[in-house]
C-alpha positions as CSV (number, residue, x, y, z in Angstrom):
1,M,12.5,-13.8,5.8
2,S,15.8,-12.0,6.6
3,E,19.2,-13.0,4.9
4,Q,21.5,-15.2,6.8
5,L,25.2,-16.6,6.6
6,L,26.4,-19.9,6.6
7,E,30.1,-20.5,7.1
8,L,31.9,-23.9,6.0
9,T,35.4,-25.1,6.3
10,L,36.1,-27.9,3.7
11,E,38.3,-30.4,5.1
12,P,41.0,-31.6,4.2
13,A,42.4,-28.4,2.8
14,D,43.5,-29.3,-0.8
15,N,44.3,-26.7,-3.4
16,Q,43.7,-29.3,-6.1
17,R,40.4,-30.2,-5.0
18,L,39.3,-26.6,-4.2
19,A,40.3,-25.7,-7.9
20,R,38.1,-28.8,-9.2
21,L,35.4,-27.4,-6.9
22,C,35.2,-23.9,-7.9
23,G,35.6,-24.4,-11.6
24,Q,37.4,-22.2,-14.0
25,F,36.7,-18.7,-13.2
26,D,34.5,-19.9,-10.3
27,Q,31.9,-21.2,-12.8
28,H,30.6,-24.1,-10.7
29,L,30.3,-21.5,-7.7
30,K,28.2,-19.3,-10.1
31,L,25.9,-22.5,-11.0
32,I,25.4,-23.0,-7.3
33,E,24.6,-19.3,-6.6
34,N,22.1,-19.1,-9.6
35,H,20.3,-22.3,-8.7
36,F,19.7,-21.4,-5.1
37,G,19.5,-17.7,-5.3
38,V,22.4,-17.2,-2.8
39,A,25.9,-15.6,-2.7
40,V,29.1,-17.8,-2.4
41,S,32.3,-16.4,-1.4
42,A,35.5,-18.4,-0.8
43,R,38.9,-17.6,0.9
44,G,41.1,-20.9,0.5
45,N,39.1,-23.8,1.9
46,H,36.7,-21.4,4.2
47,F,33.3,-20.5,2.4
48,N,30.5,-18.2,3.2
49,I,27.3,-18.7,1.9
50,A,24.6,-15.9,2.2
51,G,20.9,-16.0,1.6
52,D,17.6,-17.5,2.4
53,P,18.1,-20.0,5.5
54,Q,16.8,-23.1,3.9
55,N,18.8,-22.3,0.6
56,I,22.0,-21.7,2.1
57,E,21.7,-25.2,4.1
58,T,20.9,-26.9,0.7
59,A,23.7,-25.0,-1.1
60,G,26.2,-25.9,1.7
61,T,25.1,-29.6,1.6
62,V,25.8,-29.5,-2.4
63,L,29.2,-27.9,-1.7
64,L,30.2,-30.7,0.7
65,Q,29.1,-33.3,-1.7
66,L,30.8,-31.8,-4.7
67,Y,33.9,-31.4,-2.5
68,R,34.0,-35.1,-1.8
69,Q,33.5,-35.7,-5.4
70,A,36.6,-33.4,-6.4
71,G,38.7,-35.6,-4.1
72,D,38.4,-38.7,-6.6
73,E,37.5,-37.3,-10.1
74,D,37.4,-33.9,-12.1
75,L,34.3,-31.9,-11.9
76,D,32.5,-30.3,-14.9
77,P,29.4,-28.1,-15.3
78,E,27.5,-31.4,-15.8
79,S,28.6,-33.0,-12.5
80,V,27.5,-29.7,-10.7
81,H,24.2,-29.8,-12.5
82,M,23.6,-33.4,-11.5
83,A,24.4,-32.6,-7.8
84,L,21.9,-29.6,-7.9
85,R,19.3,-31.8,-9.6
86,E,19.7,-34.4,-6.7
87,A,19.4,-31.7,-4.1
88,G,15.8,-31.1,-5.4
89,M,15.0,-34.8,-5.5
90,T,13.1,-36.8,-2.8
91,P,16.5,-38.0,-1.0
92,V,17.4,-41.7,-0.6
93,D,17.0,-42.8,2.9
94,E,20.4,-43.2,4.5
95,N,19.2,-46.0,6.5
96,S,17.8,-47.9,3.5
97,T,19.3,-51.5,3.1
98,I,18.7,-51.4,-0.6
99,N,21.9,-51.4,-2.9
100,G,21.7,-48.3,-4.9
101,E,24.9,-49.2,-7.3
102,V,24.9,-51.1,-10.4
103,R,28.6,-51.9,-11.3
104,T,29.6,-52.8,-14.7
105,R,33.0,-53.3,-16.0
106,R,33.5,-50.0,-17.2
107,K,31.6,-47.7,-14.7
108,V,29.6,-47.7,-11.4
109,I,25.8,-46.5,-11.9
110,R,24.4,-44.9,-9.1
111,C,20.8,-44.2,-8.2
112,R,19.6,-40.6,-8.1
113,G,16.8,-40.1,-5.8
114,R,14.4,-42.2,-4.1
115,N,12.3,-42.9,-7.2
116,Q,15.2,-44.5,-9.0
117,L,16.5,-46.5,-6.0
118,A,12.7,-47.9,-6.0
119,Y,12.9,-48.5,-9.7
120,L,16.3,-50.7,-9.2
121,H,14.8,-52.6,-6.3
122,N,11.7,-53.4,-8.3
123,M,14.0,-54.8,-11.2
124,R,15.9,-56.8,-8.9
125,N,12.9,-58.4,-7.2
126,S,10.2,-58.4,-9.9
127,D,9.6,-60.8,-13.0
128,L,8.1,-57.9,-14.6
129,T,8.7,-54.2,-14.0
130,F,7.1,-51.0,-15.5
131,G,9.1,-47.8,-15.6
132,I,6.8,-44.8,-16.3
133,G,7.5,-41.1,-16.4
134,P,9.0,-38.2,-18.6
135,A,12.0,-38.3,-20.8
136,G,15.3,-37.8,-18.9
137,T,14.4,-39.6,-15.6
138,G,16.8,-42.4,-16.3
139,K,14.5,-45.1,-17.0
140,T,16.0,-46.8,-19.8
141,Y,19.6,-46.2,-18.8
142,L,19.0,-47.7,-15.4
143,A,17.2,-50.7,-17.0
144,V,20.1,-51.4,-19.4
145,A,22.6,-51.1,-16.4
146,R,20.5,-53.6,-14.8
147,A,20.4,-56.1,-17.4
148,I,24.2,-55.9,-17.8
149,E,24.3,-56.7,-14.1
150,A,22.0,-59.7,-14.3
151,L,24.1,-60.9,-17.2
152,E,27.4,-60.7,-15.5
153,Q,25.9,-62.3,-12.4
154,E,24.6,-65.1,-14.6
155,E,21.1,-64.6,-13.5
156,V,20.3,-64.7,-17.3
157,R,22.0,-65.8,-20.4
158,R,20.9,-63.0,-22.9
159,I,19.8,-59.4,-23.0
160,I,17.1,-58.5,-25.5
161,L,16.5,-55.0,-26.1
162,V,13.4,-54.1,-28.1
163,R,11.6,-50.8,-29.4
164,P,8.7,-49.9,-31.7
165,A,10.4,-48.9,-34.8
166,V,9.5,-45.6,-36.3
167,E,6.0,-45.6,-35.0
168,A,3.3,-48.2,-33.8
169,G,2.7,-49.5,-37.2
170,E,6.4,-49.9,-37.8
171,R,6.1,-48.8,-41.5
172,L,9.8,-48.9,-42.5
173,G,9.5,-49.3,-46.4
174,F,9.8,-45.5,-47.2
175,L,13.3,-45.4,-45.5
176,P,16.7,-46.1,-47.6
177,G,18.8,-49.0,-47.1
178,D,18.2,-52.7,-46.2
179,L,16.2,-53.7,-43.2
180,M,18.8,-53.4,-40.5
181,Q,19.8,-50.0,-42.0
182,K,16.2,-48.9,-41.9
183,I,15.7,-50.0,-38.1
184,D,19.2,-48.9,-36.8
185,P,18.6,-45.3,-36.0
186,Y,15.5,-46.1,-33.6
187,L,17.6,-48.8,-31.7
188,R,20.5,-46.4,-31.5
189,P,19.9,-45.0,-28.1
190,M,20.1,-48.5,-26.6
191,Y,23.2,-49.4,-28.2
192,D,24.6,-45.9,-26.7
193,A,23.9,-47.1,-23.1
194,L,25.6,-50.5,-24.0
195,Y,28.8,-49.0,-25.2
196,E,29.0,-46.7,-22.4
197,M,28.7,-49.4,-19.9
198,L,30.6,-52.3,-21.7
199,G,32.7,-50.8,-24.5
200,F,32.5,-51.0,-28.5
201,E,34.5,-54.3,-28.6
202,R,32.7,-56.3,-25.9
203,V,29.5,-55.3,-27.1
204,A,30.2,-56.2,-30.8
205,R,31.4,-59.7,-29.5
206,L,28.2,-60.2,-27.5
207,V,26.0,-59.2,-30.3
208,E,27.9,-61.4,-32.7
209,K,27.3,-64.4,-30.3
210,S,23.5,-63.5,-30.0
211,I,24.2,-62.8,-26.2
212,I,23.0,-59.4,-26.6
213,E,20.3,-58.8,-29.2
214,V,18.7,-55.3,-30.1
215,A,15.5,-55.8,-32.3
216,P,12.3,-54.0,-33.3
217,L,9.2,-54.9,-31.7
218,A,7.8,-56.8,-34.7
219,F,10.7,-59.2,-34.6
220,M,9.2,-60.4,-31.1
221,R,6.2,-62.2,-32.7
222,G,6.1,-66.1,-32.3
223,R,9.3,-66.1,-30.2
224,S,9.6,-67.5,-26.5
225,L,12.3,-65.7,-24.6
226,S,13.7,-67.9,-21.9
227,E,16.5,-67.3,-19.4
228,S,16.7,-63.4,-20.7
229,F,16.7,-60.1,-19.6
230,V,14.3,-58.2,-21.9
231,I,13.7,-54.4,-22.1
232,L,10.8,-52.9,-24.2
233,D,11.5,-49.1,-24.5
234,E,9.3,-46.3,-25.5
235,A,6.4,-48.7,-24.8
236,Q,4.0,-45.7,-25.3
237,N,4.2,-46.3,-28.9
238,T,3.0,-50.0,-28.6
239,S,-0.9,-50.8,-29.5
240,A,-2.8,-52.7,-27.1
241,E,-2.1,-55.8,-29.4
242,Q,1.5,-55.4,-29.5
243,M,1.9,-54.9,-25.8
244,K,0.1,-58.1,-25.2
245,M,2.2,-59.9,-27.9
246,F,5.3,-58.7,-26.1
247,L,4.3,-59.6,-22.6
248,T,3.2,-63.2,-23.6
249,R,6.8,-63.9,-25.0
250,I,8.4,-63.9,-21.5
251,G,9.6,-67.5,-20.8
252,F,10.9,-69.5,-17.9
253,G,13.8,-67.7,-16.1
254,S,13.3,-64.5,-17.8
255,R,12.9,-60.9,-16.3
256,A,11.2,-58.1,-18.4
257,V,11.2,-54.3,-18.0
258,V,8.8,-52.0,-19.9
259,T,9.7,-48.3,-20.2
260,G,7.9,-45.2,-21.4
261,D,6.3,-41.9,-21.5
262,I,2.5,-42.1,-21.7
263,T,2.4,-38.4,-22.5
264,Q,4.4,-38.8,-25.7
265,T,2.6,-41.3,-27.7
266,D,3.2,-41.3,-31.5
267,L,-0.1,-43.5,-32.2
268,P,-2.7,-42.3,-34.4
269,H,-5.0,-39.9,-32.9
270,G,-7.7,-41.7,-30.8
271,Q,-5.7,-45.1,-30.5
272,E,-5.0,-46.2,-27.0
273,S,-1.5,-46.8,-26.0
274,G,-0.9,-50.3,-24.9
275,L,1.3,-49.1,-22.1
276,S,-1.8,-46.9,-20.7
277,Q,-3.9,-49.8,-21.1
278,V,-1.7,-52.3,-19.4
279,V,-1.2,-50.2,-16.2
280,H,-5.0,-50.8,-15.5
281,I,-5.0,-54.5,-16.5
282,L,-1.6,-55.5,-14.3
283,S,-2.1,-53.1,-11.4
284,K,-3.0,-55.8,-8.9
285,V,-1.1,-58.9,-10.4
286,K,1.5,-60.0,-8.2
287,R,5.2,-60.3,-9.2
288,V,4.5,-57.3,-11.3
289,S,5.6,-53.9,-10.2
290,F,5.4,-50.3,-11.3
291,S,7.8,-47.3,-10.9
292,R,6.8,-43.9,-11.8
293,F,8.7,-40.8,-12.3
294,D,7.7,-37.1,-12.5
295,A,9.3,-33.9,-13.4
296,Q,11.7,-33.8,-10.5
297,D,13.4,-37.0,-11.3
298,V,14.6,-35.5,-14.7
299,V,18.4,-35.6,-14.8
300,R,19.1,-33.9,-18.0
301,H,19.6,-30.3,-18.7
302,P,17.6,-28.1,-16.2
303,L,15.6,-26.8,-19.2
304,V,14.1,-30.2,-19.6
305,Q,12.7,-30.3,-16.2
306,V,11.1,-26.7,-16.6
307,I,9.7,-28.0,-20.2
308,V,8.1,-31.3,-18.5
309,E,6.6,-29.1,-15.9
310,A,5.2,-26.6,-18.4
311,Y,3.7,-29.1,-20.7
312,A,2.0,-30.8,-17.6
313,K,0.4,-27.6,-16.7
314,H,-0.8,-27.0,-20.0
315,D,-2.3,-30.6,-20.2
316,E,-4.2,-30.0,-16.9
317,K,-5.7,-26.8,-18.4
318,D,-6.9,-29.0,-21.5
């Protein structure tokens, strides 16, 4: 197919926005060129994009999107990468009536792609939601955002974040320190998301008041979790018994989200993951929803998507 040229004029003309768009030494434009295999040249607010017709159209759309962003915020290579990743996702229907934003006190979290939008919709409308897919697709991050939204809108009274610690058997004895020091590293990713959305001081106050609780899965046994938003993360590392135990903790007025990547289980060889099993058991149960993600939904470093796809091809051969 012959090379074609797309001419764009970005309005309004603004030298500061243009500088943010292009980046230092035009590094942002180079990222776009490398991603789409096109050539981008600029003179003022007039841009020429040369290359394959389909690619130049998509590159032009990304340039327009980034220019809009540059009016409100600084751009960095990560911002450009995220825009490039979204360009490869199944787009969100512009006519959709689903609210694709979660607003917390410190930031606004926007859904990236149709699968994240469906996931957020399920979490808002189902009592139990499963988010299943590879690392880097935003499953846990968006679930924590939704939990904070539910708390701030007084839909629930508590947030409870749960993870299997170390491995399915939760053998913590060999680690140094007291119990909380032993389990802290395995719960840290969930704390990080809370800190980013609420700030250190507010998270500390809510934890002190037991409004937010972060705990290993073993601590859930025997409890009834009412009026709570409960998230079980890394659920691929639960046994069938542990999964059943967790799901039967859900009390009145509660919502639960279970996230995991079935391809990355740490269970002993030959033991079925509780997450794999529950997909078959609850697939037709009302008020339970399933959201699935794939490599195209990865929103981390571009190499992560390539790695996920490479492993998927390797598993198919086996």
